[in-house]
N, C-alpha and C positions, 0 to 999 in steps of 0.2 A: 209576797214577802212575809206574810204572817206564818207561812210554812216553816221558815227558818227560825222564827222567834218561839214557836210553840213546843218543841221542834217536831216537824212532820205532819202537823195537822193544819187544816185550813178552817178559818172561822167564817161562817156565813155572815154576810153583811146585813145591816138593818139601818133604817134611817134615824130612829129615835130610841134611846135607851130607856128613858122613863119620862113620865109627865107628872108634875106636881102642882098643887095650888100655891098661891103666893105665900101661904103660911107653912109650906113644906110638907103637906099631907100628900101622900102618893095617890095618883089616880090610875096610872097604868105603868107596867114595867115589861120590857121585852127581854128575852134571853136569847143567847146565841147558841146555835148548834155548831159542833165541830166534827169533822171527819178526817180520817187519816188519808193523806195523798202521797206521802213519802215515808220511808223508814226513818226512825228517830236518829239513828247513827248517821245516815247520809245527810239529813237536813242539818244536823249539828256540824258536820264537817264543812258543808257549804257555808254555814254561818261563820265558822272559824276563818275560812278564806276571805269572807267579807270583812271580818275584823282586821285581818292583815292588810286589806286594801285601805282601811282607815289609818292603821298604824304607820304604813310606809308605802302607800300606793296612791292611785289616782283619787281615792275617796278621802284623802287627808283633810280637805276642807271641811269635812263633816265631824272631825274630832271634837268632842265636848268633854272638857276636863271633868273627871270624876264619874263619868258614865261609860258603861260598856256599850260601845257603838259598833254596829255591823252594817256596812253600806256598800253600794255598787254605783258606779257612774256609767254614763253612756253618752254617745253623740252619734248623730246620723252622718251619712255621706256629706262631704263638703261642709261639715259643721253647721248644718241647717237647724238642727235640734240639739238640745242639751237636756239631760235628765240625771236625777240623783234619787236613789231609792234606798231605804234602810230602816233599821230598827234601833231604838234605844229605850231602855225601860220597857213599859208596856205600850209604847207608841210605835206604830209603823206608818211611814209616810213616803210619798213619792212626789217629787217636784219636776215638772217639765217646763222648759223655757224654749220658746220659738217665736217666729214671726208669722202672723196669720196669712200673709201672702206667700209663704213658703220660701222666701228669700233667705240668703245665708246669714245666720246669726254670728258665726265666727268665734264661738266660744265652746269649750269642751264642757262635759257634764260637771266636772269639778269647778270650773271657772264660772259657769253661768248659773247652774241650779244649786251647786253645793252651798254657797253662802246663804241662800234663801232657806234651804233645808235646815241648815244649822241654826239659823235665827229662829225658825218656827219650833224646832225640837228643843232648843234651850228653854223655851217657855212652856211648851206642851208637856214635856216629860215630868217635871215636878208637879204638874196639876193632875196627873193620873196616878192610879195605884202602882206601886213598884212591881217589877217583874225581874226575877233572876232566872237566867237560862242555865240549868244544871247540865253538866257533862253526863251523857249516858254511860252506864256501866260498861258497855262494850267498846268505849273509846279510851285509848291509852296514850299517854305522852311518852315519846321515846326520843333520844338524842341521836342525830344522824350527821355523818360527815357532809359538809356542804358540797364538796366536789363529787362524791361517789353515791351518796344516798344510803350508805351502809350504816347500820346501827352501831353506836359506840357508847362508851361510858359517859355519864352525865358530865357536862362542863368541859369536855375535851376541846382543845384548841382546834379551830376550823370546823366546829360543829354547831348545831342549833337544835332546839326542841321542835318536834312536829307531832301532830296528832294522827293516830291510825286506828282503824278498826282492829279489834283484838285478833280477828281472823286473817288480817293482811299486814302483819308487822314486817318491817324491812329485814333484809338478810343481814347476818353478822359478817359473812365472808363473801369474797368474790368467788365466782365459779371459774374465773380465768386468772391468769397471773401475768404480771408484766416482767418480761425478761429484758436484760440489758441488750442493747443492739449488738449484734455480732459484726465484727469488722469484715469487710468484703476483701477477700484475698484474690489477687489476680494471678 
């Protein structure tokens, strides 16, 4: 999930960031390497979908007032497992909830893991350096009709803003037309 927060890079994991004496003198410090695993635009668009899941989808239990949150929920067959994964600020976390004997938990990701994820992130995000995920230059916002997906003027009734790669903007016009039904004459 760090891929969506960076966007497009994965950070190598490490156990300890730094060691200090009780007086605060540094003894050792680790640094992270990162490498690209996805295109910046593609990663940003997936993150935007995860933001939508928090705003009006199954990840709504992870919404944290004042933070830009992107998250995804999940549950296994028969609701045996529930998970919640996402990013806010510079923190990425995943919570899994399940029973060790593999029996049915009976909760979705939003119900079982979401409240725990939110509780942890509410405290963890302010304790870490802030991170703002900037929209890549190649991503543009365009208004589209909800019913057709066609691009329209901003604010038009029955439309909403969506993000697109500059190279794949939606069409302005239909390539077909709707004709009035012709009466059947016998």
